[in-house]
Phi, psi and omega in degrees: 000291172069005180252114187297335185282355182269139175254139178310136184299340182277347184301128181267143177238130185264142170280173177302315180296324179289325175296314178301319179292320177301314177301315181296315180295319182295316181291318178296330180280351176123350176283139176263147176306320183296326176296311182295325177295324179298315180291322178302317179295315183298322184289346176295332177301316179297321179295317178299322180290316178297325179277358178057047179278124182294143177287354174272347183294145173277122184247127175240127179255118184258115193243139168277188184262000183255204185296323178296323174298321178297325176300315181293322179292322174297318182300322183303313181297315181292319179297315177301317180295337181258014169111354176273085189275338182270073188224140182212170186235140167238119179267136174291331184206140180282343181271076182266160184288164186305316182293311173301325179297327175301313181289324179296320180298323176295322179293326177298318178296331178275000181062031173288131179297123179233125178237151173252128181293122177231142186300324182288348178239027189298321180296318177297315183293317181292323178295323178299315183288313184289341179276356182286157171273326180225134176241131171262120178274106177236042188270297188231131179264207189279356180277000182302131174245115182080210183270154173302156184225162172056225186296338179293325176298311181301314185289322175297317178296323178293316176304316184291335178284338184287153173264007181291160170285134185244129176241123180263144170274132172066309175197157180297131182302133181101338181278149175280127185295337181267311187265339184079001183288149178247103182289320181237251175258148181221149169286137173254103188271150171275333176209154179227129174259098182269154192248131171078314186198147173298143177267160181302326184303333182288350175269350186262153178298319180297317181292322179297319182296332183269336199263342182065211177287127184255133173243145180244128187247141174279119180247024168091006181281123182285162185301325183300329178285320174300317184298332179290341181257301176223116181304139174058041184249001177290126177300157180275097180258024190292335182268326178199166183282344177236124183240134174291136185308319183291346183252003191285135171238134173281151179287000000 
């Protein structure tokens, strides 16, 4: 073959509904969201290494209040532990869900700088984000219905104004996980760390334009749970926990 841009024909791509079902089956089968979030955070270290991001770079992680935000909060701890000390967090909302809050509490104990985006401090917050060398987009996951709203629109627009390198968790915030379409505003990522399985958007021209270099991460879901959704669809993570999408082979 020899062409890096080709994905093995067997590689499965999940729609939004199929991703939701995989998550449901995994949790019903005994995996906790917090466990999967931990691995999602750990694998960002590999992406930083593959992308050759300097440990001197200023990294800002912009987080939503759900599971995608939790992935970013988990990543902060692992990145800090591996030498990226110039790292901070901007939360879209202080009312985050319990699993992300678990990871946020650990960061507080580590004295990691954490800010909550507030309109009255918007200039300070926007300067913090646009001044970064690297931004991790942990705002909106695959559950998005329609266009982003409220503070998420503002934060996506601020990310887009930045000259920083942008790495998105799972998919670029604002994009549809199935079609790759951008209904309102979307993050345009330089790289994307997608979790568990490639999403349909990575097959679309719109999705490719938004996602940059795509990596697929193993978050601990065993094959039997994948098989309950689509038989033989677990990606081949046998060599390492993070695989570049263009090199991915399905089992």
